[in-house]
N, C-alpha and C positions, 0 to 999 in steps of 0.2 A: 504494500500500500504506500503510494507516494504521498508526501506531505508538503504542502505549499503554504506560503504566507497569504496568497490570494489566487483564486481560480475565477476566471472570467468566462461566462457562458455566452458564446456568440462572438464572431470575429468580424462583424461589420465595422463601420467607421468608429462607433463608440467603443466597441470591444477591443479591436486591435490597437487603437491609440491608447486606450487605458492600460492594456497589457504592456505595451512598450514603455509607457511612463512609469508604471509600477516597477518594472525591471530596472529602469534607469535610477529609480530611487532606492534601489537595493533590496527590493522584495523578491523572494523566490516566487515566480509567476508561471501560471499555465493558462492556456486559452482553449476552450472546448469548441469545436466546429464540426458539424456533421456533413457539410458539403465537401466535395472533392477539392475545392479551392477555397482560399481565404478571401475575406473582403465583404462577405454578406450580400444582401440584396443590392446595395449601392454599386459595388464593383462588378458583380456578376450579371445582374438582370435589372439594373436601375440607372442611377446617375451616369455612370461612365459609358455603357453601351449606347444609351440614348443620346449622349453628347456626340458620340462618333457618328451616328446616323444624322443628327441635326447638322453637323459640319458637312458631311458628304452631300446632303440634300441642298444645303445652302450654296455649296460650290456649283451644283447643277443650276440652281436658280440664277446665280450670278452669270454663268455662261449663257443661259437662255435670254436673260433680260438686260445685262449690262456690258458684256464683253464688246459687243459691236459698237457701243457708244464710245468706247475707249480705243477703237481702231483695231480690236482683236477680232478679225474676221475668220469665218470658217463655220463648218457644221457643228452644231451643239452636240456634246457627248450623249451617247445613248446609255441607258442604265443597265448594268450587269448586276442584277440583284444578288446573285450568289457571291460575286466578288465583293460587293458592298458588305454583305454579312460576314464574309471572311475577314475583311478589314476590321470590322467591329469586334470579331472574336479575337483577333490579334491584339487589339487594344486592351481587351479584358485580360488576356494572358499576360501581357507585359506588367499590368498593374497587380494582378494577384501573385505573380512570381516575385514582384518587388516586396510584397508584405512577407512572403516566406523568407526572403533574404533578411529583412529587418528583424523577424523573429529569431533567426539563427544568430544574427549579429548581437542582439540584446539578450540572448539566452532565455527566450520565452519558449516553454514547451507547448507544442501543439498536441492536444489530446483529441485524436480523431474519432468522431462519433457524435451521437446526440446525447446531451447531458440532462440529468434530472437531479433533484436535491432530496434525497431520502430523509435527511434531517440536517439541522443547522451544523455547519462545519464539515459537511460531506457532500461530494459530488460524484454521482455514478455515471460512468461513460461505458456503454456496453455492459460487460459483466464485472468491470473493475470499479471499486470505490476508492476515491482519492480524498485525502483529508486537506482541509484548508482553514486557516484562521479566519479568513474572510472570503465571501463569495460576491461577485458582481454579476447581476443579470443584465445582459446586453443583447437580448434576443430579437430586438427590432420589431418590425410590423409585417403584416401581410395585406394584400388587397382585400377590400371589403366589397360586397356585392349588394344587390337589391332583391327583395322578394319577387319571385316570378322570373328571375334571371339566372340561368344555370350556365356556368362557365365551363367550356370544354378545351380552351386554349388553342382551338383550331378555327372555328367560326365565331364563337363568342369568347373573346380573350380579355385578359388583364394586360397590364404593361409587360408582363413576362412573355406572354404569347405574341404580343405585338412586335417584339424584338426578334421574333423567329418565324415570321410568316413565310409560307412556301413561295408566295409571289405577291407582287404589289396589287392590292384589290382595286377593282374599278370603282366600287362604292364602299365607303366606310362610314358607319355611324358611331360617333363618340358620345357615350353617356357621361356627362359631367364636364363642366367648363372650368376645371381647376388646372393646376400646373401640369400634371401628367397628361391629361386629355389634350390640352392645347399644344404641348410640346410634340407629342407623338402625332397628333392631328396635323400639325405643321409639316412634319416629316413626310407623311403620305400625301398630303396635298401637293407639295413640291414635286413629288415623284409621279404625280399624275392622277391620284385618286380624287374622286368627288367626295369631299368630306363634309358631313353635317354633324354639328355639335348640338346635343339635346341637353338643356340645363333646367333644373327644377326652379332655381331662383331667377330673378329678373335682371341680374348682372353677372358677368363672368368674374372669375378669380375672387371668390368671396373674401371679405375682410380687407381688400386692397383699397387704396385711395380712389374715391369715386370718379375723379377726373381722369385718372389713369385707366380705370376700367372702361370708360366710354371711348377714350382715344385708342386703347389697345384693341377693343372689339372692332372699331372702325377700320383699323389697319389690317386686322386679320380677314375681315370681309373683303377688303380691297385685294388681298392675296388669294381670294377664292374660297375661303371657308364659309360655310353657311351656318346660321344659328337659329335654333328654335328655343326661345326663352320661356320661362314659366310653364314648363312641361313636366308632368309627372309620368315617368315610365311605368306602365302597368305590367308589361311582360315582354320577353324576347322569345320568339318562336324560331328555333334553330332547325335547319334542314342539313343535308350533307354538305352543300357548298354555298348555301344562302341563308339569310335570316330575315325575319320581319320584326321590327320594333314597334310595339303598340304603346302609344302615349296619350295622355289626356291633358289638354290645356287647362291650367288652373283658373283662368279668368272666366271661361264659359263652359267648361266640362266637355269640350269638343273632342271626340275620339279620332285619332289619326294613326295611320300606319306608314312606316318608312321601310323600304327594301334596302338590303345591304349585302355585300359579299362578306364583310367582316364587321362585327360589332365590338368596339373597345369599351369595356366597362372601367371607367375612371372616376369612381364615386368615393374616392378616399381610401384610407388604410386604417387598420386596427391593430392593437398590440398583439404580438405573437408570443403567447406564454403556454401554449398547450404542451403537456407532457412534462412540465417542470416539477409538478407536485406541490404547487403553491398552496392549494386549499388545505392539504394535510399538514402543511407547515404552519398554517395560521397567518400567512402573509395577506395583508389587507389590500383588496382591489376596489377601485371606484366602480360606479355603475357602468362606465364605458369600458371596463375591463383593463384599465390602466393600474399599474402597481403604485400604491401610495407610498411616498417617501417623506422624510423630514428634510431640514435644510442642509443636511450632509449626505443626502441620497441614501440614507439607511431606511430599510423597510420596517415594518412593525416587528420583525424578528431580528434580534441583535446579531450582527455579523453578516447579515445578508443585505446587499445594496442593489440598487437598480438605476439604470441610466437610459438615455436615448428614447426611441419610439415607444418603449415599453412603459414609460412614465408620462406624466402630464407635460404639456408644452408642444411647440411646433415640431412636426415630424421632419426634421432637417438633419442631414448628415453632420453638418458643422456644429449644430447644437449638441448632438450626441458626442462628438469629439471633445468639445469643451467640458461636458459633464464627465467624460471618461478621464480626462487629465485632472480635473478638480477632485474627483473621487479618489484617484490614485494619491493625490497630495494629502487628502484627509487620512487615508490608510497609513501613510508614511509619517503621520504626526505633524504634518504641515497644515497650512490654511488654504483649502481649495475654494475657488470663487468663480461663479459664472454671472456675468451681467446680462440678465434676461431682457433688459430694456434696449440692448444694443446687439441684437442678433439679426443680421440681414437676411432678406429673402430674395431669390433670383428666379426668373423664368427665362429659359434659354432659347426662346424663339428668336426670330429676326423681325423687328428689333428686339433686343433683350429688354426685360423689365426688372427693376430692382427696387427694394424699399428697406428702410430701417426706421425704428421708432414710431412716433405717433402719426396718425392720419388726421386730415382736417376734421373728418367725422368724429373721431374719438376726442379731439380737443374741444369740439363744440359740445359734445355730451358732458364733458368735464366742466364746461363753463370757463375754459381757459382762454385768456386773451393772447392772441398770436398774430404774427405777420407772415406773409408769404413772399418768397423771392423766387421768381420763375424765369427760365431762359430757354428759348427754343433752339434746337440743334440747327435750324435754318440759318442762324446767325453764327454758326461755327464753321470756319473755313475748311478744316480737315474733314468734317462730316459731309459737307457739300461735295468735296472732291471725290468721295467714294460712294456717292448716291445714298447717303444715310442721314439726310437732313430732317427726316420725320422724327417727331418726339420732342421731349423737353426734360429739363431738370427742375424739380420743385423742392425748395428748402423751407421748412417751417421753423420759425424761431419765436421765442418768448417776446411778447410785445414790449415788455419793460426791460428785461435783462439782456435780450438779444441771444440768449443761450439757444443752441440748436436743439430742437425737440424731435425732429424727424426729417426724412428726405425720401423723395420718390423720383425715380428716373425711368424714362422709357426712351430708348435710343441706342446708338452704337456703343458696345462695350459697357452697358449699364451695370452688368454684374461685377465688373472690375472698378468702375468709377465710384460705386457706393462706398468703397472701403476707406477712402480718405475722410468721408463724412463719419463713418463708424469710429475711426481713430479720433476725430475731432470731438465726437460725443463722449468717448471714453475719458477725454481730458476736460470735459465740461466746457468746451470752447464755444465762443460766440460766432455768429455768422460773419461778423467783422474780422475775426481771427482768420477765417477761411478766405475772406475777400482780400486781406492784406498779404496773403501768401502768394509768392510769385509762381505762376504755372507756365510751363514750357509752351512755346508756340511753334508750329500748329499741332495741338493735341485736342482730343475729345474732352480732356479734363478741364480745359478752359471754360467749358459750359457750366461746370460746377462752380468755378470762381464767379462767373457772371451771375449765376443764380444767387450766390452769397452777396454779391454787390447789389443785387436787386432787393435784398432785405434792408438795404440802407438807402443811399442817395440815388441808386439806379444802376442798371447794367450799362456797360459801355456800348456793346454792339447790338442792342435791342432797338 
């Protein structure tokens, strides 16, 4: 029986990062993983492969729509779907092998198999029971579905199946206008699919800034995506190679049917804790199935911790990583900290969409006095040069102190641009601090500075 200071169950972004940090802090560490490869959902069937397909399909879009404008003449490339999937798989392989290397480098033991917790201080993998002073549950999440919708990962698919389709479908229906649905819907739309997004609510990307929601949906419509809003899906009737989506409009109860070759169910995710034995241990779960933890990520059972998608908060890989590192610090007797008010969100469509902190809607609900600094990418020389002038940067600052409260970006490289605002917020900076910082020209980041200037005397190039 092996004995460890800490055993982490799950090798996704939260689990593997936590394992490496624990080892770096001098703890004898093991990580349990039942897949053939490390990295969890994110690296194997989520964030990384979807970004590969987003990149490939964006390159196709550029060739079809913008190359000729730049004097790059010739026939647009045709799509070799098998080769595109092989490229995606190669990207996955490079990343998962990288984690294996990091485990060896940091002397983290990989316990291969599915783990359960028979009692506090013990983790069972296969027929072997390992002892650990502490256990961290980092089992992540799985796709959730709807009543009347049965997933087969061939015709009716989750994001997992959508990354492995046998061919590009002529018609795709996406159920859910959240991040996953819009990213994968964009991929297939660029590749030639007729994509219709069916959403229960009246706005896409729930919880996002209202102005961004409207602008984003308008841009996606321009790219060819169709939207049916305020629609409650009743059922999906799957046949061998086709499917029918039955939905009802909430405003008038009208019944409608959509035909599709593939239906992507993108209605969110739920914690994956099956088989761990949490009920027998007395670990407290919320009504939504999330593991409840205290301020140090410890569950209701001493010595058992939980992080990432398995607990409350946004289901984001980087949130799990932060919690993984912070939990490791706690176990090593240090002070682990996560600033939940400064966790960015990104949608990797084109243009990208990113956000951090408060929205205008949330500030109004709080009765908070704020000011808005906004700048359009049409005023940014670099963006215009690469056909990416659509979108804007919006910074929200306290009306009295000028402290940055939140930011919302829709435009080129939005997922990267958001981070200077995250750093500014971590330091409690004002919009003026950002405005007084010299930004290189010509860069997209100048739009961030201009938005900060707009919180004061006004942007220069607006």
